[in-house]
matplotlib code that plots the C-alpha trace (Angstrom):
import matplotlib.pyplot as plt

x = [-30.5, -27.9, -24.9, -22.0, -19.3, -15.7, -13.1, -9.5, -6.3, -8.2, -5.3, -7.5, -5.8, -6.7, -3.9, -5.3, -8.7, -9.4, -9.6, -11.5, -14.2, -14.3, -15.0, -17.7, -19.3, -18.9, -20.7, -23.6, -24.2, -23.0, -23.3, -26.9, -29.1, -26.4, -26.4, -23.3, -20.0, -16.5, -13.5, -10.9, -7.8, -6.0, -9.0, -6.7, -3.2, -2.3, -4.3, -2.6, -5.3, -9.0, -8.3, -7.7, -11.7, -11.0, -9.6, -11.7, -10.5, -11.0, -14.1, -15.3, -14.6, -16.2, -19.6, -19.8, -19.3, -21.9, -24.6, -23.7, -23.8, -27.1, -28.4, -26.7, -23.6, -20.3, -17.5, -13.7, -10.6, -7.3, -4.5, -1.1, -1.8, -4.9, -3.8, -4.7, -8.3, -10.2, -13.3, -14.1, -13.9, -16.3, -18.5, -18.8, -18.7, -21.1, -18.9, -18.1, -14.6, -13.5, -10.1, -7.5, -8.4, -12.2, -14.3, -18.0, -21.0, -21.4, -24.5, -24.3, -20.6, -17.8, -15.7, -12.2, -11.5, -7.8, -6.1, -3.4, -0.1, 0.0, 0.9, 4.1, 5.8, 9.3, 9.5, 10.5, 11.2, 7.7, 6.3, 8.4, 7.2, 3.4, 3.8, 5.3, 2.6, -0.1, 0.9, -1.6, 1.7, 3.1, -0.1, -0.6, 2.7, 2.3, -1.2, 0.3, 2.4, 0.7, -1.4, 0.8, 3.7, 2.1, 1.0, 4.8, 5.9, 3.2, 4.5, 7.9, 7.2, 5.3, 8.3, 10.6, 8.4, 7.8, 11.7, 12.0, 9.8, 11.9, 15.2]
y = [-7.2, -5.9, -8.0, -7.3, -10.0, -9.3, -12.3, -12.0, -14.1, -17.6, -18.8, -21.5, -24.4, -28.0, -28.9, -27.5, -29.2, -28.2, -24.6, -25.1, -27.2, -24.5, -21.8, -24.1, -24.2, -20.5, -19.9, -22.3, -21.8, -18.4, -16.2, -16.5, -13.8, -11.4, -8.0, -8.6, -10.6, -8.5, -10.8, -8.4, -10.3, -13.6, -15.7, -18.0, -19.0, -18.2, -17.1, -17.4, -16.0, -16.4, -19.0, -21.1, -21.7, -24.6, -26.4, -28.6, -26.8, -23.1, -24.1, -25.5, -22.3, -20.2, -22.5, -21.7, -18.1, -17.7, -19.4, -16.9, -14.0, -15.0, -14.5, -11.2, -8.7, -10.3, -7.8, -8.8, -7.0, -8.1, -9.4, -10.1, -13.7, -13.2, -10.0, -11.6, -12.2, -10.3, -9.8, -13.2, -14.4, -11.7, -12.6, -16.3, -15.8, -12.9, -10.9, -7.2, -6.1, -3.5, -1.2, -1.3, 0.7, 1.1, 3.5, 2.0, 3.3, 0.9, 1.5, 5.3, 5.1, 5.8, 2.7, 2.3, -1.2, -2.3, -5.5, -4.1, -5.1, -1.5, -0.6, -2.8, 0.6, -0.5, -3.5, -1.7, -4.6, -6.0, -2.7, -2.7, -6.3, -5.0, -2.2, -4.5, -7.3, -4.8, -3.0, -3.8, -4.4, -6.9, -8.6, -9.0, -10.3, -12.7, -14.0, -14.4, -17.5, -21.1, -21.8, -24.8, -22.6, -19.9, -22.5, -23.9, -20.2, -19.9, -23.1, -22.0, -18.7, -20.4, -22.7, -19.7, -17.9, -20.9, -21.3, -17.7, -17.9, -21.1, -19.8]
z = [16.7, 14.4, 13.4, 11.1, 11.3, 10.2, 9.6, 8.4, 8.3, 8.0, 5.2, 4.1, 2.5, 1.7, 3.8, 6.9, 6.8, 10.5, 9.8, 6.7, 8.5, 11.1, 8.3, 6.8, 10.2, 10.6, 7.3, 8.0, 11.7, 12.6, 9.6, 8.9, 10.5, 10.2, 8.0, 6.5, 6.4, 5.7, 4.8, 5.5, 3.7, 3.7, 3.2, 1.2, 2.2, -1.3, -4.3, -7.8, -9.9, -10.5, -12.8, -9.6, -9.4, -11.9, -9.0, -6.6, -3.2, -4.5, -6.3, -2.9, -1.1, -3.8, -3.7, 0.0, -0.5, -3.1, -1.0, 1.7, -0.7, -2.0, 1.6, 2.6, 1.4, 1.5, 1.2, 0.3, 1.0, -0.5, 2.0, 1.6, 0.2, -1.9, -3.7, -7.2, -6.2, -9.1, -10.8, -12.0, -8.4, -7.2, -10.1, -9.4, -5.5, -5.2, -3.1, -3.5, -3.5, -1.4, -1.6, 1.1, 3.4, 3.0, 5.2, 5.8, 7.7, 10.6, 12.0, 12.0, 12.7, 10.1, 10.4, 8.9, 7.4, 6.3, 6.0, 8.2, 6.3, 5.4, 9.3, 8.9, 8.0, 9.6, 7.2, 4.0, 2.2, 2.6, 1.8, -1.4, -2.1, -1.4, -3.6, -6.7, -6.5, -6.4, -9.6, -12.3, -14.8, -12.6, -12.0, -15.5, -16.1, -13.3, -14.6, -18.1, -16.6, -16.6, -13.5, -12.6, -12.6, -10.3, -8.2, -7.8, -7.1, -4.3, -2.7, -3.1, -1.3, 1.5, 2.2, 2.3, 4.5, 7.1, 7.0, 8.0, 11.0, 12.1, 11.7]

ax = plt.figure().add_subplot(projection="3d")
ax.plot(x, y, z, "-o")
ax.set_aspect("equal")
plt.show()
């Protein structure tokens, strides 16, 4: 039986151990025997650069992905939280980076894949933010900041986002 799996928006973070445990179980119990796994963005609550792989939690998730990618193709598309995932992450995990959008051949059927945030066309502020953070010059400048500073910025942005949802 042919089976390809698609996941997105898990927002993995060490502060949410239940979700992390479910993801680890998914990789160990559901994914084996599949033809491929597609991660369509926002695997992480935030990703501030591939140098995050030096930290325990991102390294743990990377190990799981590496083990999975050794058995089958694993594809990764950027989301609005993990747009700084880059080549080092791909090399260390074995995932193959996909553009957003991407068209794949799914068992003979052309299939469009996207994270989906591009469809939020009425949110012009978000679309401007999206264009900014995906600009290579902006990314280079952001990644030039120390890791701890980028982590603090991400924490602050998450707090603002949660506050906006409540208010």
